[in-house]
C-alpha positions as protocol buffer text, in pm:
chain_id: "A"
residue {
  index: 1
  type: UNK
  ca { x: 20916 y: 9979 z: 9962 }
}
residue {
  index: 2
  type: UNK
  ca { x: 20758 y: 9795 z: 9709 }
}
residue {
  index: 3
  type: UNK
  ca { x: 20402 y: 9877 z: 9626 }
}
residue {
  index: 4
  type: UNK
  ca { x: 20144 y: 9574 z: 9485 }
}
residue {
  index: 5
  type: UNK
  ca { x: 19885 y: 9614 z: 9244 }
}
residue {
  index: 6
  type: UNK
  ca { x: 19559 y: 9411 z: 9368 }
}
residue {
  index: 7
  type: UNK
  ca { x: 19311 y: 9310 z: 9078 }
}
residue {
  index: 8
  type: UNK
  ca { x: 19006 y: 9171 z: 9227 }
}
residue {
  index: 9
  type: UNK
  ca { x: 18712 y: 9057 z: 8994 }
}
residue {
  index: 10
  type: UNK
  ca { x: 18387 y: 9056 z: 9174 }
}
residue {
  index: 11
  type: UNK
  ca { x: 18075 y: 8963 z: 9032 }
}
residue {
  index: 12
  type: UNK
  ca { x: 17765 y: 9149 z: 9165 }
}
residue {
  index: 13
  type: UNK
  ca { x: 17498 y: 8929 z: 9060 }
}
residue {
  index: 14
  type: UNK
  ca { x: 17131 y: 8972 z: 9047 }
}
residue {
  index: 15
  type: UNK
  ca { x: 17068 y: 8689 z: 9324 }
}
residue {
  index: 16
  type: UNK
  ca { x: 17238 y: 8923 z: 9577 }
}
residue {
  index: 17
  type: UNK
  ca { x: 17044 y: 9233 z: 9685 }
}
residue {
  index: 18
  type: UNK
  ca { x: 17370 y: 9378 z: 9892 }
}
residue {
  index: 19
  type: UNK
  ca { x: 17729 y: 9234 z: 9931 }
}
residue {
  index: 20
  type: UNK
  ca { x: 18017 y: 9392 z: 10170 }
}
residue {
  index: 21
  type: UNK
  ca { x: 18402 y: 9320 z: 10107 }
}
residue {
  index: 22
  type: UNK
  ca { x: 18669 y: 9394 z: 10328 }
}
residue {
  index: 23
  type: UNK
  ca { x: 18993 y: 9510 z: 10138 }
}
residue {
  index: 24
  type: UNK
  ca { x: 19344 y: 9619 z: 10225 }
}
residue {
  index: 25
  type: UNK
  ca { x: 19398 y: 9935 z: 10018 }
}
residue {
  index: 26
  type: UNK
  ca { x: 19583 y: 9902 z: 9710 }
}
residue {
  index: 27
  type: UNK
  ca { x: 19701 y: 10123 z: 9390 }
}
residue {
  index: 28
  type: UNK
  ca { x: 19369 y: 9976 z: 9186 }
}
residue {
  index: 29
  type: UNK
  ca { x: 19082 y: 9765 z: 9179 }
}
residue {
  index: 30
  type: UNK
  ca { x: 18874 y: 9597 z: 8887 }
}
residue {
  index: 31
  type: UNK
  ca { x: 18492 y: 9507 z: 8916 }
}
residue {
  index: 32
  type: UNK
  ca { x: 18264 y: 9349 z: 8681 }
}
residue {
  index: 33
  type: UNK
  ca { x: 17885 y: 9280 z: 8670 }
}
residue {
  index: 34
  type: UNK
  ca { x: 17748 y: 9006 z: 8527 }
}
residue {
  index: 35
  type: UNK
  ca { x: 17588 y: 9024 z: 8226 }
}
residue {
  index: 36
  type: UNK
  ca { x: 17203 y: 9017 z: 8178 }
}
residue {
  index: 37
  type: UNK
  ca { x: 17113 y: 9088 z: 7840 }
}
residue {
  index: 38
  type: UNK
  ca { x: 17313 y: 9087 z: 7528 }
}
residue {
  index: 39
  type: UNK
  ca { x: 17411 y: 9463 z: 7405 }
}
residue {
  index: 40
  type: UNK
  ca { x: 17345 y: 9632 z: 7749 }
}
residue {
  index: 41
  type: UNK
  ca { x: 17481 y: 9950 z: 7897 }
}
residue {
  index: 42
  type: UNK
  ca { x: 17575 y: 9959 z: 8287 }
}
residue {
  index: 43
  type: UNK
  ca { x: 17575 y: 10285 z: 8465 }
}
residue {
  index: 44
  type: UNK
  ca { x: 17841 y: 10259 z: 8788 }
}
residue {
  index: 45
  type: UNK
  ca { x: 17843 y: 10462 z: 9057 }
}
residue {
  index: 46
  type: UNK
  ca { x: 18116 y: 10501 z: 9326 }
}
residue {
  index: 47
  type: UNK
  ca { x: 17880 y: 10626 z: 9669 }
}
residue {
  index: 48
  type: UNK
  ca { x: 17664 y: 10887 z: 9436 }
}
residue {
  index: 49
  type: UNK
  ca { x: 17919 y: 10986 z: 9182 }
}
residue {
  index: 50
  type: UNK
  ca { x: 17842 y: 10849 z: 8806 }
}
residue {
  index: 51
  type: UNK
  ca { x: 18196 y: 10710 z: 8707 }
}
residue {
  index: 52
  type: UNK
  ca { x: 18118 y: 10516 z: 8404 }
}
residue {
  index: 53
  type: UNK
  ca { x: 17835 y: 10500 z: 8146 }
}
residue {
  index: 54
  type: UNK
  ca { x: 17950 y: 10181 z: 7938 }
}
residue {
  index: 55
  type: UNK
  ca { x: 18047 y: 9840 z: 7995 }
}
residue {
  index: 56
  type: UNK
  ca { x: 18029 y: 9568 z: 8247 }
}
residue {
  index: 57
  type: UNK
  ca { x: 18378 y: 9642 z: 8362 }
}
residue {
  index: 58
  type: UNK
  ca { x: 18510 y: 9955 z: 8590 }
}
residue {
  index: 59
  type: UNK
  ca { x: 18853 y: 10010 z: 8738 }
}
residue {
  index: 60
  type: UNK
  ca { x: 18853 y: 10216 z: 9050 }
}
residue {
  index: 61
  type: UNK
  ca { x: 19162 y: 10401 z: 9229 }
}
residue {
  index: 62
  type: UNK
  ca { x: 19143 y: 10420 z: 9657 }
}
residue {
  index: 63
  type: UNK
  ca { x: 19298 y: 10743 z: 9771 }
}
residue {
  index: 64
  type: UNK
  ca { x: 19608 y: 10713 z: 9961 }
}
residue {
  index: 65
  type: UNK
  ca { x: 19576 y: 10748 z: 10314 }
}
residue {
  index: 66
  type: UNK
  ca { x: 19189 y: 10687 z: 10408 }
}
residue {
  index: 67
  type: UNK
  ca { x: 19009 y: 10402 z: 10604 }
}
residue {
  index: 68
  type: UNK
  ca { x: 18649 y: 10415 z: 10466 }
}
residue {
  index: 69
  type: UNK
  ca { x: 18345 y: 10241 z: 10305 }
}
residue {
  index: 70
  type: UNK
  ca { x: 18255 y: 10317 z: 9960 }
}
residue {
  index: 71
  type: UNK
  ca { x: 17968 y: 10186 z: 9768 }
}
residue {
  index: 72
  type: UNK
  ca { x: 18011 y: 10059 z: 9418 }
}
residue {
  index: 73
  type: UNK
  ca { x: 17675 y: 10061 z: 9246 }
}
residue {
  index: 74
  type: UNK
  ca { x: 17577 y: 9910 z: 8868 }
}
residue {
  index: 75
  type: UNK
  ca { x: 17266 y: 9911 z: 8730 }
}
residue {
  index: 76
  type: UNK
  ca { x: 17208 y: 9740 z: 8337 }
}
residue {
  index: 77
  type: UNK
  ca { x: 17016 y: 9934 z: 8098 }
}
residue {
  index: 78
  type: UNK
  ca { x: 16915 y: 9694 z: 7799 }
}
residue {
  index: 79
  type: UNK
  ca { x: 16941 y: 9762 z: 7450 }
}
residue {
  index: 80
  type: UNK
  ca { x: 16565 y: 9824 z: 7460 }
}
residue {
  index: 81
  type: UNK
  ca { x: 16632 y: 10125 z: 7736 }
}
residue {
  index: 82
  type: UNK
  ca { x: 16480 y: 9883 z: 7997 }
}
residue {
  index: 83
  type: UNK
  ca { x: 16649 y: 9980 z: 8306 }
}
residue {
  index: 84
  type: UNK
  ca { x: 16745 y: 9720 z: 8569 }
}
residue {
  index: 85
  type: UNK
  ca { x: 16754 y: 9766 z: 8973 }
}
residue {
  index: 86
  type: UNK
  ca { x: 17073 y: 9894 z: 9133 }
}
residue {
  index: 87
  type: UNK
  ca { x: 17306 y: 9599 z: 9271 }
}
residue {
  index: 88
  type: UNK
  ca { x: 17533 y: 9717 z: 9530 }
}
residue {
  index: 89
  type: UNK
  ca { x: 17897 y: 9607 z: 9692 }
}
residue {
  index: 90
  type: UNK
  ca { x: 17993 y: 9810 z: 9990 }
}
residue {
  index: 91
  type: UNK
  ca { x: 18368 y: 9779 z: 10016 }
}
residue {
  index: 92
  type: UNK
  ca { x: 18549 y: 9896 z: 10326 }
}
residue {
  index: 93
  type: UNK
  ca { x: 18911 y: 10000 z: 10188 }
}
residue {
  index: 94
  type: UNK
  ca { x: 19184 y: 9999 z: 10495 }
}
residue {
  index: 95
  type: UNK
  ca { x: 19567 y: 10014 z: 10536 }
}
residue {
  index: 96
  type: UNK
  ca { x: 19750 y: 9717 z: 10483 }
}
residue {
  index: 97
  type: UNK
  ca { x: 19974 y: 9525 z: 10708 }
}
residue {
  index: 98
  type: UNK
  ca { x: 20219 y: 9299 z: 10693 }
}
residue {
  index: 99
  type: UNK
  ca { x: 20234 y: 9013 z: 10972 }
}
residue {
  index: 100
  type: UNK
  ca { x: 20567 y: 8781 z: 10977 }
}
residue {
  index: 101
  type: UNK
  ca { x: 20546 y: 8503 z: 11202 }
}
residue {
  index: 102
  type: UNK
  ca { x: 20815 y: 8226 z: 11248 }
}
residue {
  index: 103
  type: UNK
  ca { x: 20777 y: 7899 z: 11194 }
}
residue {
  index: 104
  type: UNK
  ca { x: 21111 y: 7770 z: 11407 }
}
residue {
  index: 105
  type: UNK
  ca { x: 21274 y: 7894 z: 11725 }
}
residue {
  index: 106
  type: UNK
  ca { x: 21631 y: 7777 z: 11822 }
}
residue {
  index: 107
  type: UNK
  ca { x: 21675 y: 7812 z: 12193 }
}
residue {
  index: 108
  type: UNK
  ca { x: 22075 y: 7711 z: 12215 }
}
residue {
  index: 109
  type: UNK
  ca { x: 22228 y: 8061 z: 12350 }
}
residue {
  index: 110
  type: UNK
  ca { x: 22330 y: 8210 z: 11987 }
}
residue {
  index: 111
  type: UNK
  ca { x: 22131 y: 8484 z: 12045 }
}
residue {
  index: 112
  type: UNK
  ca { x: 21968 y: 8408 z: 11709 }
}
residue {
  index: 113
  type: UNK
  ca { x: 21575 y: 8337 z: 11737 }
}
residue {
  index: 114
  type: UNK
  ca { x: 21539 y: 8269 z: 12105 }
}
residue {
  index: 115
  type: UNK
  ca { x: 21207 y: 8347 z: 12170 }
}
residue {
  index: 116
  type: UNK
  ca { x: 20902 y: 8315 z: 11916 }
}
residue {
  index: 117
  type: UNK
  ca { x: 20722 y: 8657 z: 11832 }
}
residue {
  index: 118
  type: UNK
  ca { x: 20565 y: 8834 z: 11585 }
}
residue {
  index: 119
  type: UNK
  ca { x: 20656 y: 9130 z: 11431 }
}
residue {
  index: 120
  type: UNK
  ca { x: 20504 y: 9387 z: 11114 }
}
residue {
  index: 121
  type: UNK
  ca { x: 20386 y: 9690 z: 10962 }
}
residue {
  index: 122
  type: UNK
  ca { x: 20119 y: 9951 z: 10972 }
}
residue {
  index: 123
  type: UNK
  ca { x: 19917 y: 9732 z: 11239 }
}
residue {
  index: 124
  type: UNK
  ca { x: 19680 y: 9863 z: 11443 }
}
residue {
  index: 125
  type: UNK
  ca { x: 19498 y: 9600 z: 11643 }
}
residue {
  index: 126
  type: UNK
  ca { x: 19190 y: 9679 z: 11848 }
}
residue {
  index: 127
  type: UNK
  ca { x: 19209 y: 9333 z: 12047 }
}
residue {
  index: 128
  type: UNK
  ca { x: 19453 y: 9077 z: 12055 }
}
residue {
  index: 129
  type: UNK
  ca { x: 19500 y: 8705 z: 12195 }
}
residue {
  index: 130
  type: UNK
  ca { x: 19802 y: 8469 z: 12141 }
}
residue {
  index: 131
  type: UNK
  ca { x: 19781 y: 8106 z: 12268 }
}
residue {
  index: 132
  type: UNK
  ca { x: 20052 y: 7837 z: 12213 }
}
residue {
  index: 133
  type: UNK
  ca { x: 19935 y: 7481 z: 12270 }
}
residue {
  index: 134
  type: UNK
  ca { x: 20133 y: 7109 z: 12285 }
}
residue {
  index: 135
  type: UNK
  ca { x: 20050 y: 6818 z: 12055 }
}
residue {
  index: 136
  type: UNK
  ca { x: 19799 y: 6718 z: 12311 }
}
residue {
  index: 137
  type: UNK
  ca { x: 19595 y: 7052 z: 12333 }
}
residue {
  index: 138
  type: UNK
  ca { x: 19795 y: 7162 z: 12692 }
}
residue {
  index: 139
  type: UNK
  ca { x: 19822 y: 7569 z: 12695 }
}
residue {
  index: 140
  type: UNK
  ca { x: 20165 y: 7671 z: 12755 }
}
residue {
  index: 141
  type: UNK
  ca { x: 20138 y: 8021 z: 12684 }
}
residue {
  index: 142
  type: UNK
  ca { x: 19912 y: 8298 z: 12639 }
}
residue {
  index: 143
  type: UNK
  ca { x: 19891 y: 8652 z: 12605 }
}
residue {
  index: 144
  type: UNK
  ca { x: 19713 y: 8972 z: 12519 }
}
residue {
  index: 145
  type: UNK
  ca { x: 19999 y: 9176 z: 12375 }
}
residue {
  index: 146
  type: UNK
  ca { x: 20090 y: 9187 z: 11997 }
}
residue {
  index: 147
  type: UNK
  ca { x: 20463 y: 9238 z: 12175 }
}
residue {
  index: 148
  type: UNK
  ca { x: 20429 y: 8899 z: 12364 }
}
residue {
  index: 149
  type: UNK
  ca { x: 20768 y: 8701 z: 12347 }
}
residue {
  index: 150
  type: UNK
  ca { x: 20770 y: 8350 z: 12432 }
}
residue {
  index: 151
  type: UNK
  ca { x: 21088 y: 8159 z: 12527 }
}
residue {
  index: 152
  type: UNK
  ca { x: 20986 y: 7843 z: 12505 }
}
residue {
  index: 153
  type: UNK
  ca { x: 20929 y: 7740 z: 12908 }
}
residue {
  index: 154
  type: UNK
  ca { x: 20607 y: 7607 z: 13094 }
}
residue {
  index: 155
  type: UNK
  ca { x: 20599 y: 7676 z: 13397 }
}
residue {
  index: 156
  type: UNK
  ca { x: 20914 y: 7819 z: 13483 }
}
residue {
  index: 157
  type: UNK
  ca { x: 21091 y: 7454 z: 13307 }
}
residue {
  index: 158
  type: UNK
  ca { x: 21191 y: 7447 z: 12953 }
}
residue {
  index: 159
  type: UNK
  ca { x: 20953 y: 7280 z: 12696 }
}
residue {
  index: 160
  type: UNK
  ca { x: 21066 y: 6978 z: 12520 }
}
residue {
  index: 161
  type: UNK
  ca { x: 21208 y: 7042 z: 12100 }
}
residue {
  index: 162
  type: UNK
  ca { x: 20862 y: 6971 z: 11971 }
}
residue {
  index: 163
  type: UNK
  ca { x: 20612 y: 7096 z: 11732 }
}
residue {
  index: 164
  type: UNK
  ca { x: 20361 y: 7334 z: 11882 }
}
residue {
  index: 165
  type: UNK
  ca { x: 20043 y: 7457 z: 11758 }
}
residue {
  index: 166
  type: UNK
  ca { x: 19924 y: 7869 z: 11787 }
}
residue {
  index: 167
  type: UNK
  ca { x: 19648 y: 8059 z: 11788 }
}
residue {
  index: 168
  type: UNK
  ca { x: 19645 y: 8443 z: 11750 }
}
residue {
  index: 169
  type: UNK
  ca { x: 19287 y: 8609 z: 11715 }
}
residue {
  index: 170
  type: UNK
  ca { x: 19278 y: 8972 z: 11651 }
}
residue {
  index: 171
  type: UNK
  ca { x: 19059 y: 9263 z: 11552 }
}
residue {
  index: 172
  type: UNK
  ca { x: 19185 y: 9560 z: 11325 }
}
residue {
  index: 173
  type: UNK
  ca { x: 19067 y: 9873 z: 11227 }
}
residue {
  index: 174
  type: UNK
  ca { x: 18799 y: 9859 z: 11469 }
}
residue {
  index: 175
  type: UNK
  ca { x: 18618 y: 9613 z: 11271 }
}
residue {
  index: 176
  type: UNK
  ca { x: 18311 y: 9439 z: 11452 }
}
residue {
  index: 177
  type: UNK
  ca { x: 18471 y: 9062 z: 11402 }
}
residue {
  index: 178
  type: UNK
  ca { x: 18792 y: 8849 z: 11477 }
}
residue {
  index: 179
  type: UNK
  ca { x: 19022 y: 8707 z: 11264 }
}
residue {
  index: 180
  type: UNK
  ca { x: 19213 y: 8389 z: 11357 }
}
residue {
  index: 181
  type: UNK
  ca { x: 19566 y: 8297 z: 11218 }
}
residue {
  index: 182
  type: UNK
  ca { x: 19632 y: 7911 z: 11309 }
}
residue {
  index: 183
  type: UNK
  ca { x: 20002 y: 7752 z: 11277 }
}
residue {
  index: 184
  type: UNK
  ca { x: 20299 y: 7565 z: 11396 }
}
residue {
  index: 185
  type: UNK
  ca { x: 20613 y: 7617 z: 11524 }
}
residue {
  index: 186
  type: UNK
  ca { x: 20890 y: 7447 z: 11584 }
}
residue {
  index: 187
  type: UNK
  ca { x: 21092 y: 7451 z: 11888 }
}
residue {
  index: 188
  type: UNK
  ca { x: 21469 y: 7309 z: 11857 }
}
residue {
  index: 189
  type: UNK
  ca { x: 21741 y: 7308 z: 12142 }
}
């Protein structure tokens, strides 16, 4: 399996006291603090451990098999030894998941692409809901299972060859909010 490295640059601005971000776990991340004073040094903490006492950029590697929230804190110290306030960023790192969603199904009896369904790797949905609508907004299909399959019918009759819209709403890894995926699906016969 190919591993991707995500380079993430986040400004920890003095205008914001605390910030939160949810990330897919990758090999490493890089953070930078917006410079306030020239010739400053920076103290960087991950959770409560001091990890750097130098420039305004640090790189962090997350453990491979964890899902947890880390506190990234930075404090600027001017060349005259004046200490600024701690600024924090709370990063929740979770396993990456891949979701494959087709944009076309061909219901022609050849056994290929006969149904609309999704598949992926490392998904852990705590809630899931999908709906499919025609171009006028009428709901043709719905399911609360991520293993759904839509066969291109509505009320037991074949739906016409057309472009349909879908909405997938889900939560993952017990997060307290929902994500939405909206898309179009072409049905060919």
